[in-house]
C-alpha positions in Angstrom: 76.3 119.5 87.4 74.5 119.7 90.7 71.0 119.0 91.9 70.1 122.6 91.0 70.9 121.9 87.4 69.1 118.5 87.4 65.6 119.6 86.4 63.6 116.5 87.4 65.4 116.4 90.8 65.0 120.1 91.4 61.3 120.1 90.6 60.5 117.0 92.7 62.5 118.3 95.7 60.9 121.7 95.4 57.4 120.2 95.5 58.3 118.1 98.5 59.8 121.2 100.2 56.6 123.2 99.6 54.4 120.4 100.9 56.6 120.0 104.0 56.5 123.7 104.9 52.7 123.8 104.5 52.2 120.7 106.7 54.6 122.1 109.3 52.6 125.4 109.3 55.5 127.5 108.2 55.4 130.6 106.0 58.2 131.5 103.6 59.2 135.1 103.4 61.4 137.3 101.3 62.7 137.0 97.7 65.3 135.0 95.9 68.7 136.9 96.0 69.2 138.6 92.7 72.9 138.1 92.5 75.2 135.5 91.1 77.5 135.2 94.1 76.8 135.7 97.8 77.3 134.4 101.3 74.0 133.4 102.9 73.8 133.5 106.7 71.8 130.5 108.2 70.7 131.7 111.6 69.8 131.1 114.4 71.3 127.6 114.5 70.1 125.7 117.6 68.6 122.4 116.3 69.0 119.7 113.7 65.6 120.9 112.3 67.3 124.1 111.2 69.0 122.1 108.4 65.7 120.6 107.2 64.0 124.0 107.1 67.0 125.7 105.5 67.1 123.1 102.7 63.4 123.6 102.1 63.8 127.4 101.8 66.8 127.0 99.4 64.7 124.6 97.2 61.6 126.8 97.3 63.6 129.9 96.2 65.6 127.9 93.7 68.8 129.1 95.2 71.9 127.3 93.8 73.3 126.8 97.2 76.5 125.3 98.4 77.8 124.2 101.8 81.3 123.5 103.0 82.3 119.9 103.9 85.5 118.3 105.0 87.6 117.2 102.1 88.1 113.8 103.8 84.4 113.0 103.1 85.0 113.3 99.3 86.1 109.7 98.7 84.7 107.6 95.9 81.9 107.2 95.3 80.5 109.7 97.9 82.6 112.6 96.5 80.5 112.8 93.3 77.3 112.5 95.3 78.3 115.4 97.7 79.3 117.6 94.8 76.0 116.9 93.1 74.3 118.1 96.3 76.4 121.3 96.0 79.0 120.6 98.7 82.4 122.3 98.5 85.4 120.3 99.7 87.6 122.1 102.2 90.9 121.1 103.8 91.1 121.9 107.5 94.8 121.1 107.7 96.9 123.6 109.7 98.7 124.8 106.6 95.4 125.7 104.9 93.2 128.7 105.6 89.5 128.2 105.3 88.7 131.8 104.4 91.4 131.8 101.7 90.1 128.5 100.3 86.6 129.9 100.0 87.7 133.2 98.5 89.5 131.2 95.8 86.3 129.1 95.3 84.4 132.3 94.6 87.0 133.5 92.1 86.8 130.2 90.3 83.0 130.1 89.9 80.6 132.2 87.9 77.8 131.5 90.5 78.1 130.6 94.1 75.6 131.0 97.0 77.5 129.7 100.1 75.4 128.8 103.1 77.1 129.4 106.4 75.9 129.0 110.0 77.9 131.7 111.9 77.4 129.9 115.2 79.2 126.9 113.8 77.4 124.6 116.2 74.0 123.8 117.7 75.4 124.2 121.1 75.3 127.4 123.1 78.3 129.6 122.3 79.3 133.1 123.4 79.5 134.7 119.9 79.3 134.2 116.2 82.3 133.0 114.3 83.1 135.6 111.7 84.6 133.5 109.0 81.4 134.1 106.9 82.2 137.9 107.0 85.8 137.6 106.1 84.9 135.2 103.2 82.3 137.7 101.8 84.6 140.7 102.3 87.6 139.0 100.8 85.6 137.7 97.8 83.8 141.1 97.4 80.4 139.5 97.5 77.2 140.5 99.5 76.1 138.9 102.7 72.4 137.7 102.5 70.6 137.3 105.8 68.7 134.0 105.8 66.6 133.3 108.9 64.4 130.8 110.7 62.0 132.3 113.2 60.4 129.5 115.2 58.3 131.8 117.3 56.4 133.1 114.2 57.0 129.9 112.1 58.5 132.0 109.3 61.7 131.4 107.4 63.2 132.9 104.4 65.6 135.5 102.9 66.1 138.9 104.4 68.1 141.9 103.2 71.6 141.8 101.7 74.6 143.7 103.1 77.8 144.4 101.2 80.7 144.3 103.6 82.3 147.7 104.2 85.5 146.2 105.6 84.7 147.6 109.0 83.4 144.4 110.7 82.3 146.1 113.9 79.9 148.4 112.1 78.6 145.8 109.7 78.0 143.3 112.6 75.8 145.9 114.3 73.6 146.1 111.2 73.4 142.3 111.0 72.6 142.1 114.7 69.7 144.5 114.2 68.1 142.3 111.7 68.3 139.2 113.9 67.2 140.9 117.0 63.6 139.8 116.9 64.2 136.3 115.5 64.0 133.3 117.8 65.6 129.9 117.3 63.9 126.6 118.2 65.9 126.2 121.4 66.2 129.6 122.8 68.4 128.4 125.6 71.1 127.6 123.0 70.9 131.0 121.2 74.0 133.1 121.2 71.9 136.1 121.4 73.6 137.0 118.2 71.6 140.1 118.9 73.7 140.9 122.0 77.1 139.4 121.5 77.8 139.2 117.7 80.4 141.9 117.8 82.2 140.2 120.6 83.4 137.7 117.9 84.6 140.5 115.6 88.2 139.5 116.3 87.5 135.8 115.8 87.1 133.7 112.7 
């Protein structure tokens, strides 16, 4: 059982999230993904505030979201707490493949909305990491485009794309969606809009 199945916690946190977004002057856009399994892009990612707004959006839409965390953090008693929050333990050892681990996690579960920040860091990078794409493609699940637009103070859920297996073409479609969206620190943006395909051979 996670926070999403704990009714009192879910309701209380959703109320706090709605109040926070209202006080911050942000609007929430889009609709809750109507699918049991998906990979949700969290972009752009340029500030610690992105995490706060993303959590609020997840709670408002009642998305049963999960994030990846290093397996080393899942020691007692913190392991149970992180699992309650929806975290998925991953082993970053050289003999383990992150994409394969998450594909197996999707196969094990009836429901899983995995939140992934393609930039992988708040620092400026040259292109998106494409592990999120390979996870979705390998698991046969859609990619949902979550966004935070600081210029318009809007955040929410955009369209879904089912991977075709041709990453270059699919990344062009993803890039189009994010082309008008601005992060909090524009100097740290990848311009996912310009360079996303450059990482098509990365992971």
